[in-house]
C-alpha positions in Angstrom: 14.6 -15.4 14.9 16.5 -12.7 16.9 14.7 -11.6 20.1 14.6 -8.0 19.0 13.1 -9.0 15.6 10.4 -11.1 17.4 9.6 -8.1 19.7 9.3 -5.7 16.8 7.1 -8.2 14.9 4.9 -8.7 18.0 4.8 -5.0 18.6 3.4 -4.3 15.1 0.9 -7.1 15.2 -0.2 -5.8 18.6 -0.3 -2.2 17.5 2.2 -1.1 20.2 2.9 2.2 18.6 4.3 3.8 21.7 7.0 1.1 22.0 8.0 0.4 18.4 10.5 3.2 18.0 12.5 2.2 21.0 12.4 -1.5 19.9 13.7 -0.6 16.4 16.5 1.6 17.9 17.6 -1.3 20.2 17.7 -3.7 17.2 19.8 -1.2 15.2 22.2 -0.8 18.2 22.4 -4.6 18.4 23.8 -4.5 14.8 20.9 -6.2 13.2 20.9 -5.4 9.4 18.3 -2.8 8.5 16.8 -5.0 5.7 16.4 -7.8 8.2 14.4 -5.5 10.5 12.3 -4.4 7.6 11.7 -7.8 6.0 11.8 -10.2 9.0 10.0 -8.0 11.5 8.0 -5.1 10.0 6.9 -6.5 6.7 6.5 -10.0 8.2 4.3 -8.5 10.9 2.0 -6.8 8.4 1.7 -10.1 6.4 0.3 -11.6 9.6 -2.0 -8.6 10.2 -3.3 -8.9 6.6 -4.1 -12.6 7.2 -5.9 -11.9 10.5 -8.0 -9.2 8.7 -8.8 -11.5 5.9 -9.9 -14.2 8.4 -12.1 -11.6 10.3 -9.9 -12.1 13.4 -9.3 -8.3 13.5 -11.1 -5.3 12.0 -10.2 -2.0 10.3 -9.3 -0.1 13.6 -6.8 -2.8 14.6 -5.3 -2.9 11.2 -4.9 0.9 11.1 -3.1 0.9 14.4 -0.8 -1.9 13.2 -0.1 0.1 10.0 0.7 3.2 12.0 3.0 1.2 14.2 4.8 -0.2 11.2 5.2 3.2 9.7 6.7 4.6 12.9 9.3 1.8 12.8 10.0 2.5 9.1 10.5 6.2 9.9 13.4 5.3 12.2 15.0 3.1 9.5 14.4 5.1 6.3 17.1 7.9 7.0 19.7 5.2 7.7 18.6 3.3 4.5 19.1 6.5 2.5 22.7 6.8 3.8 23.4 3.2 2.8 22.0 3.6 -0.7 18.7 2.8 -2.4 16.6 0.1 -0.7 15.2 -2.8 -2.6 11.6 -2.2 -3.6 8.9 -4.6 -4.7 7.6 -2.0 -7.2 6.2 1.5 -7.6 2.5 2.2 -7.1 0.4 5.3 -7.3 -2.8 5.5 -5.4 -5.8 7.9 -5.7 -9.4 8.4 -5.0 -11.0 9.4 -8.3 -12.6 12.7 -9.2 -15.9 13.3 -7.4 -15.0 11.3 -4.3 -13.2 12.6 -1.2 -13.2 9.3 0.8 -9.7 8.2 1.8 -9.8 5.9 4.8 -9.8 2.8 2.7 -7.2 4.2 0.3 -4.9 5.2 3.2 -5.2 1.8 4.8 -4.3 0.1 1.5 -1.3 2.4 1.2 0.0 1.5 4.7 -0.4 -2.2 3.9 1.4 -1.8 0.6 4.3 0.1 2.2 4.5 -2.5 4.9 4.8 -5.1 2.1 7.8 -3.3 0.6 6.2 -1.2 -2.2 7.1 2.4 -2.9 3.7 4.2 -2.9 2.9 7.7 -4.1 -0.5 9.0 -2.8 -2.1 11.3 -5.3 -4.8 12.2 -2.9 -8.6 12.4 -3.3 -10.9 13.9 -5.9 -8.1 13.8 -8.4 -8.8 15.3 -11.8 -7.9 13.7 -15.1 -5.1 16.1 -16.0 -3.3 15.8 -12.7 -3.8 12.0 -12.8 -2.2 11.7 -16.3 0.6 14.1 -15.4 1.6 12.1 -12.3 1.5 8.8 -14.1 3.8 10.2 -16.8 6.2 11.7 -14.3 6.3 8.8 -11.7 6.2 5.9 -14.2 4.6 3.4 -11.7 4.3 -0.3 -12.1 0.8 -0.2 -10.8 -2.0 2.4 -10.7 -4.5 2.0 -7.9 -7.9 3.7 -8.0 -10.5 3.9 -5.2 -14.1 5.0 -5.1 -16.7 4.8 -2.4 -19.6 6.5 -4.2 -21.6 4.7 -6.9 -21.7 8.0 -8.8 -17.9 8.2 -9.0 -16.9 4.7 -10.2 -17.5 5.6 -13.9 -14.5 7.9 -13.6 -12.4 4.8 -13.3 -13.4 3.9 -16.8 -12.5 7.4 -18.0 -9.1 7.2 -16.3 -8.3 3.9 -17.9 -9.4 5.1 -21.3 -7.0 8.1 -21.0 -4.2 5.8 -20.2 -4.9 3.9 -23.4 -5.2 7.2 -25.4 -1.8 8.4 -24.0 -0.1 5.2 -24.8 0.5 4.5 -21.1 -1.8 1.5 -20.5 0.7 -1.2 -21.6 3.3 0.0 -19.2 1.2 0.0 -16.0 -1.2 -2.5 -14.3 -4.4 -1.1 -12.9 -6.0 -2.3 -9.7 -9.3 -0.9 -8.4 -11.3 -1.1 -5.1 -14.0 0.5 -3.0 -17.4 -0.3 -1.6 -19.4 -0.2 -4.9 -16.6 -1.9 -6.9 -16.5 -5.6 -7.6 -14.8 -8.1 -9.8 -17.4 -7.8 -12.6 -16.9 -4.0 -12.7 -13.1 -4.3 -12.8 -13.3 -6.6 -15.8 -15.9 -4.4 -17.5 -13.6 -1.3 -17.4 -10.5 -3.2 -18.3 -8.7 -3.1 -15.0 -6.1 -5.8 -14.3 -7.5 -6.7 -10.9 -9.9 -5.9 -8.0 -9.3 -6.2 -4.3 -12.1 -6.2 -1.7 -9.9 -5.2 1.2 -6.3 -4.0 2.1 -4.9 -7.5 2.7 -6.2 -8.7 -0.7 -4.8 -5.5 -2.3 -1.3 -6.5 -1.2 -1.8 -10.0 -2.6 -3.0 -8.6 -5.9 -0.1 -6.1 -6.1 2.4 -8.9 -5.6 0.8 -10.9 -8.4 0.7 -8.0 -10.7 4.4 -7.3 -10.4 5.5 -10.9 -10.3 
């Protein structure tokens, strides 16, 4: 692997957010293809971070810093990608925290990990109401809808959201993944979701399976 790609990958894994922009700029000046920087350094690094998190080698704060570092690198590349033309995406995902819940740390972490894995992610925000949810799904036409909830009192809303997708004839065109502290595999199956992820790393694995 090119030395610059190795340094970028190590920088993301190590959360060196103050150095990553300069490293990416140097790689671009060296003539390294933008997609190679994205796939072989930034995304590859977040795959390692996800594995480390799954193995309890690092925890949420370290993962957040790596995610921020990856995003700063992508921010340098994205304007150049737009000039070259549309970038290859692994799929479109919309993410939200359901109505009645304003928690977003877990959701934001999952979004960063999904973006690092090459997905286009639209964040609908927190405490999203049913009308806004349906409107966004119809407009954005995602491959996957991700729903999060941290409160036991708010997880029934996930069932309501899925029911509405069925009523509107949208359910067959999207996969649904759910997560959050009170959510588990049993609940996901009960409400008719396509999958459940207990953490950000597993969410990326699940998303990859759902679009495969």
